[in-house]
DRENSE-857853 format. One line per field, with one value per residue (C-alpha): residue in three letters; chain; x, y, z. Coordinates in steps of 0.05 Angstrom, whole numbers, plus 5000, padded with zeros to 4 digits. Each point is the difference from the previous one (the first is absolute). Layout:
# residues N
res = [ALA_...]
chain = [A_...]
px = [X_...]
py = [Y_...]
pz = [Z_...]
# end
This chain:
# residues 396
res = [UNK_UNK_UNK_UNK_UNK_UNK_UNK_UNK_UNK_UNK_UNK_UNK_UNK_UNK_UNK_UNK_UNK_UNK_UNK_UNK_UNK_UNK_UNK_UNK_UNK_UNK_UNK_UNK_UNK_UNK_UNK_UNK_UNK_UNK_UNK_UNK_UNK_UNK_UNK_UNK_UNK_UNK_UNK_UNK_UNK_UNK_UNK_UNK_UNK_UNK_UNK_UNK_UNK_UNK_UNK_UNK_UNK_UNK_UNK_UNK_UNK_UNK_UNK_UNK_UNK_UNK_UNK_UNK_UNK_UNK_UNK_UNK_UNK_UNK_UNK_UNK_UNK_UNK_UNK_UNK_UNK_UNK_UNK_UNK_UNK_UNK_UNK_UNK_UNK_UNK_UNK_UNK_UNK_UNK_UNK_UNK_UNK_UNK_UNK_UNK_UNK_UNK_UNK_UNK_UNK_UNK_UNK_UNK_UNK_UNK_UNK_UNK_UNK_UNK_UNK_UNK_UNK_UNK_UNK_UNK_UNK_UNK_UNK_UNK_UNK_UNK_UNK_UNK_UNK_UNK_UNK_UNK_UNK_UNK_UNK_UNK_UNK_UNK_UNK_UNK_UNK_UNK_UNK_UNK_UNK_UNK_UNK_UNK_UNK_UNK_UNK_UNK_UNK_UNK_UNK_UNK_UNK_UNK_UNK_UNK_UNK_UNK_UNK_UNK_UNK_UNK_UNK_UNK_UNK_UNK_UNK_UNK_UNK_UNK_UNK_UNK_UNK_UNK_UNK_UNK_UNK_UNK_UNK_UNK_UNK_UNK_UNK_UNK_UNK_UNK_UNK_UNK_UNK_UNK_UNK_UNK_UNK_UNK_UNK_UNK_UNK_UNK_UNK_UNK_UNK_UNK_UNK_UNK_UNK_UNK_UNK_UNK_UNK_UNK_UNK_UNK_UNK_UNK_UNK_UNK_UNK_UNK_UNK_UNK_UNK_UNK_UNK_UNK_UNK_UNK_UNK_UNK_UNK_UNK_UNK_UNK_UNK_UNK_UNK_UNK_UNK_UNK_UNK_UNK_UNK_UNK_UNK_UNK_UNK_UNK_UNK_UNK_UNK_UNK_UNK_UNK_UNK_UNK_UNK_UNK_UNK_UNK_UNK_UNK_UNK_UNK_UNK_UNK_UNK_UNK_UNK_UNK_UNK_UNK_UNK_UNK_UNK_UNK_UNK_UNK_UNK_UNK_UNK_UNK_UNK_UNK_UNK_UNK_UNK_UNK_UNK_UNK_UNK_UNK_UNK_UNK_UNK_UNK_UNK_UNK_UNK_UNK_UNK_UNK_UNK_UNK_UNK_UNK_UNK_UNK_UNK_UNK_UNK_UNK_UNK_UNK_UNK_UNK_UNK_UNK_UNK_UNK_UNK_UNK_UNK_UNK_UNK_UNK_UNK_UNK_UNK_UNK_UNK_UNK_UNK_UNK_UNK_UNK_UNK_UNK_UNK_UNK_UNK_UNK_UNK_UNK_UNK_UNK_UNK_UNK_UNK_UNK_UNK_UNK_UNK_UNK_UNK_UNK_UNK_UNK_UNK_UNK_UNK_UNK_UNK_UNK_UNK_UNK_UNK_UNK_UNK_UNK_UNK_UNK_UNK_UNK_UNK_UNK_UNK_UNK_UNK_UNK_UNK_UNK_UNK_UNK_UNK_UNK_UNK_UNK_UNK_UNK_UNK_UNK_UNK_UNK]
chain = [A_A_A_A_A_A_A_A_A_A_A_A_A_A_A_A_A_A_A_A_A_A_A_A_A_A_A_A_A_A_A_A_A_A_A_A_A_A_A_A_A_A_A_A_A_A_A_A_A_A_A_A_A_A_A_A_A_A_A_A_A_A_A_A_A_A_A_A_A_A_A_A_A_A_A_A_A_A_A_A_A_A_A_A_A_A_A_A_A_A_A_A_A_A_A_A_A_A_A_A_A_A_A_A_A_A_A_A_A_A_A_A_A_A_A_A_A_A_A_A_A_A_A_A_A_A_A_A_A_A_A_A_A_A_A_A_A_A_A_A_A_A_A_A_A_A_A_A_A_A_A_A_A_A_A_A_A_A_A_A_A_A_A_A_A_A_A_A_A_A_A_A_A_A_A_A_A_A_A_A_A_A_A_A_A_A_A_A_A_A_A_A_A_A_A_A_A_A_A_A_A_A_A_A_A_A_A_A_A_A_A_A_A_A_A_A_A_A_A_A_A_A_A_A_A_A_A_A_A_A_A_A_A_A_A_A_A_A_A_A_A_A_A_A_A_A_A_A_A_A_A_A_A_A_A_A_A_A_A_A_A_A_A_A_A_A_A_A_A_A_A_A_A_A_A_A_A_A_A_A_A_A_A_A_A_A_A_A_A_A_A_A_A_A_A_A_A_A_A_A_A_A_A_A_A_A_A_A_A_A_A_A_A_A_A_A_A_A_A_A_A_A_A_A_A_A_A_A_A_A_A_A_A_A_A_A_A_A_A_A_A_A_A_A_A_A_A_A_A_A_A_A_A_A_A_A_A_A_A_A_A_A_A_A_A_A_A_A_A_A_A_A_A_A_A_A_A_A_A_A_A_A_A_A_A_A_A_A_A_A_A_A_A_A_A_A]
px = [0519_4983_4927_4981_4971_4924_4982_4987_5074_5026_5060_5037_5050_5067_5071_5060_4964_4931_4994_5018_5053_4974_5007_5020_4980_4963_5008_4958_5036_4968_5055_4974_5001_5049_5039_5037_4953_5029_5070_5004_4948_5023_5075_4980_4964_5061_5043_4951_4997_5076_4998_4931_4991_4933_4966_4959_4976_4937_5019_4939_5003_5018_5023_5049_5034_5006_5027_5052_5026_4996_5046_5053_4985_5020_4988_4925_5002_4949_4983_4944_4937_4977_4928_4994_4955_5005_4966_5037_4988_5040_5037_4956_4933_4947_4981_4926_5015_5048_4950_4951_5050_5003_5056_5058_5066_4988_4929_5022_5059_4957_4946_5052_5007_4925_4991_5056_5046_5052_5021_5019_4997_5055_4990_5040_4940_4948_4993_4928_4979_5037_4966_4930_5004_5030_4945_4946_5026_5031_4957_5022_5019_4950_4941_5023_5061_4983_5060_5067_5057_5066_5061_5069_5069_5044_5076_5029_5070_4984_4958_4931_4935_4930_4959_4925_4956_5041_4944_4936_4958_5004_4965_4997_4963_5027_4973_5031_5068_4998_4981_5060_5044_4975_5011_5068_5024_4978_5035_5065_5001_4991_5052_5053_4992_4989_4955_4972_5009_4998_4944_5003_4945_5027_4984_5025_5029_5007_4955_4930_4966_5029_4970_4931_4942_5005_5074_4991_4940_5038_5058_4954_4969_5067_5029_4940_4999_5052_4961_5063_5041_5068_4977_5055_4960_5005_5059_5018_5024_5073_4988_4983_5073_5025_4966_4968_4944_4992_4932_4977_4926_4968_4944_5013_5003_5056_5035_5002_5028_5053_5018_5006_5040_5049_5008_5011_5050_5039_5004_5021_5056_5022_5003_5040_5050_5009_5012_5049_5041_5005_5020_5075_5053_5014_4925_4997_5059_4962_4940_5043_5029_4930_4966_4986_4967_4961_4973_4977_4965_4967_4975_4970_4961_4983_4923_5008_5034_4936_4951_4934_4942_4946_4927_4980_4930_4980_4978_5064_5072_5010_5067_5011_5068_5027_4977_5070_5034_5056_5006_5038_4951_4940_5032_5001_4925_4989_5041_4954_4940_5036_5017_4928_4974_5048_4980_4939_4988_4929_4975_5036_4965_4932_5006_5025_4949_4943_5023_5004_4931_4970_5032_4967_4934_5003_5015_4941_4951_5019_5002_4941_5035_5022_5074_5001_5003_4950_5022_5013_4981_5057_4977_4984_5021_4947_5055_4993_5060_5008_5030_5060_4961_4950_5054_5042_4942_4967_5054_5047]
py = [4411_5064_5000_4992_5064_4999_4984_4940_4984_4929_5033_4965_5029_4966_5022_5004_5038_4987_5067_5072_5025_5052_5070_4978_5039_4951_5012_4962_4980_4981_4949_4981_5071_5027_4968_4951_4983_4966_4996_5076_5016_4949_5018_5073_4991_4964_5061_5042_4949_5003_5074_5006_4950_5031_4978_4937_4979_4967_4969_4989_4952_4930_4963_4953_5057_5044_4944_4983_5071_5001_4940_5046_5059_4988_5073_4986_4941_5015_5066_4982_4959_4974_5012_4949_5006_4973_5061_5062_5058_5002_5063_5008_4984_5053_5034_4987_4925_5003_5031_4943_4947_4994_4960_5022_5016_5074_4998_4964_5047_5062_4968_4988_5076_5009_4949_5029_4940_5041_5073_5005_4961_4998_4975_5000_4975_5027_5075_5005_4941_5026_5067_4971_4948_5050_5049_4947_4965_5057_5058_5072_5041_5055_4995_5056_4962_4962_4954_4996_5045_4965_5031_4995_5012_5045_5008_5069_5025_5002_4936_4984_5037_4973_5009_4986_4981_4958_4965_4985_5062_5026_5065_5035_5062_5051_4965_4934_5033_5028_4932_4971_5053_4980_4926_5011_5041_4945_4947_5039_5016_4926_4972_5054_5033_5072_5032_5054_4977_5056_4994_5022_4998_4977_5052_5027_5062_5034_5059_5000_5010_4938_4930_4971_5021_4942_5011_5075_4992_4952_5050_5057_4959_4976_5070_5027_4944_4945_4952_4988_4984_5031_5026_5025_5017_4979_4957_4982_4936_5019_5002_4925_4980_5062_4986_5069_4972_4936_4984_5014_4996_4990_4960_4927_5014_5051_4961_4935_5034_5034_4934_4961_5056_5001_4924_5000_5057_4964_4937_5041_5034_4934_4967_5059_4996_4925_5008_5058_4961_4940_5041_4994_4970_5069_5010_4932_5019_5064_4958_4959_5062_5031_4935_5024_5064_4963_4950_5057_5034_4935_4988_5070_4995_4925_4994_4940_5043_5041_4943_5000_5045_5009_5001_5062_5013_4930_4976_4959_4998_4972_5002_4984_4973_4998_4936_4985_5014_4956_4979_5063_5045_4963_5007_5075_5000_4959_5050_5056_4961_4986_5074_5020_4945_5022_5074_5043_5006_4974_5043_5061_4992_4987_5061_5046_4979_5005_5070_5020_4971_5036_5065_4994_4981_5062_5043_4968_5011_5073_5010_5048_5048_5067_4986_4930_4984_4950_4930_4993_4939_4974_5002_4932_4962_5013_5008_5056_5044_5047_5068_5025_5057_4953_4960_5060_5037_4942_4949_5012]
pz = [8557_4962_4979_4927_4968_5003_4927_4956_4992_5009_5035_5056_5048_5014_5010_5044_5055_5030_5036_4989_5049_5049_4972_4930_4939_4955_4926_4949_4936_4934_4988_4931_4973_4949_4943_5045_5058_5062_4970_5012_5053_5052_4998_4998_5066_5026_4986_5041_5056_5006_5018_5033_5057_5017_4935_4989_4931_4973_4934_4956_4941_4977_5061_4965_4961_5062_5045_4946_5005_5076_5003_4969_5044_5073_5018_4997_5048_5054_4967_4953_4988_4933_4980_4945_4939_4930_4971_4976_4953_4935_4980_4939_5034_4995_5065_4988_4999_5059_5048_4988_5022_5076_5031_4955_5033_4988_5026_5064_5012_4994_5043_5054_5006_5000_5057_5041_4994_4963_5001_4926_4935_4947_4929_4936_4962_4952_5014_4976_5042_5061_4992_4990_5055_5050_4988_5004_5062_5040_4975_4992_5061_4980_4953_4954_4976_4936_5002_5035_4978_4985_5031_4969_5029_4957_5008_5009_5019_5075_5006_4974_4985_5000_4936_4995_4965_4951_4964_5038_4988_4928_5018_5068_5023_5049_5061_4980_4987_5071_5027_4962_5033_5069_4987_4968_5059_5049_4959_4992_5074_5019_4952_4997_5068_4976_5052_4954_4928_4949_4947_4928_4946_4933_4946_4933_5035_5067_4985_5032_4933_4968_4998_4993_5045_5049_5017_5005_5046_5045_5002_5021_5056_5026_4998_5038_5052_4998_5048_5040_4938_4984_4933_4953_4938_4927_4977_4928_4968_5010_5075_5004_5003_5036_5066_5001_5043_5040_4969_4930_4984_4933_4966_4980_4926_5006_5056_4961_4938_5043_5033_4934_4968_5059_4998_4925_5005_5055_4957_4940_5038_5030_4931_4972_5057_4992_4925_5012_5052_4953_4939_5009_5046_5030_5013_5034_5045_5018_5019_5047_5032_5008_5021_5071_4977_4946_5051_5045_4942_4978_5070_5003_4936_5005_5003_5046_5053_5008_4988_5036_4979_5053_4981_5039_5024_5021_5069_5005_4976_4930_4964_4926_4980_4929_4966_4976_5067_5024_5074_5020_4965_5030_5069_4990_4986_5063_5040_4976_5027_5066_5008_4990_5046_5055_4994_5014_4925_4999_5058_4971_4933_5033_5045_4945_4948_5051_5019_4927_4984_5061_4977_4932_5032_5044_4939_4963_5057_5002_4925_5000_5048_4972_5012_4970_4926_4973_4982_4926_4960_4957_4927_4970_5063_5052_5052_5051_5009_5059_4982_5037_5031_5031_5034_5018_5033_5036_5016_5058]
# end
């Protein structure tokens, strides 16, 4: 039997398999998360199991509800174990309350990653609770990171781009933006297979003099020394859907507004097209003739097709699914977690962030030298920003 997470939970372990197959990738699922719970999460896992024979699932949540869904999902026979608990976190529960309740389905699923039982955790549940519990249980990969950055997948004509942060960090200094770039590159490489993803910094223009101090400082540093990144330069809002770069970096405030604007625009255009194609018999005939192209377009801009936002910067793989996801959409989020778990993503991030931190430490220790600029304190924030000259002269 799989061991129960080490907390005060009344959890019990049962299921259709007593042992994990040798070499299997174990994925922990918060089966109670989201608007629909096991009715979506269990069949979503079944869709993944049908195409990934190397994956084994831990399903955390109400045992009766999960087993009822498993009875209708033969693809998961022998491919999962149920970690039963009657406790779960509501979608509207405050994070401060959620972190005080051990033994919930979300707590247990995250703890499975912490203990090494699982390689990744997927949840469609409460975003704030997922963020708070993940940070508390797994800890940040480096001390400088305040909280995880949320990555998003953005459609473009040639495939998908990665955008981060899309909501976790309202403000970010130059160092954090560079750390986002490092994490975003590692994520994009693991999921989409691009060996050297191109990196762009989102700004109000492409000129060096434009933008606020933090984004201009990050741009200077990356131009002077890219830390192994394929740095493109500044990109603008119009580049988000062009695919100008593989990874687009911004602070969480800007990223979240961009994301919500794009989602709203997509719904607006979809509604306009539906109304136009229903406006007359001739228009309806046109819709029938163009149905194949319309389905392809819908699939491309469907948020569910790119579901699965990683919480980057944690000591473990955590994926957030849309709360209202259906089984197909939830399966896509699980696939993101599986891709990361099967890659060198974690070691890539650890090595790259450690190298970057050491570079800054070297620049700081030599800051009194004649050829190194002094570290500047960011006004009102107390953050220390390294000037481009310091990094360019002392990092190699």
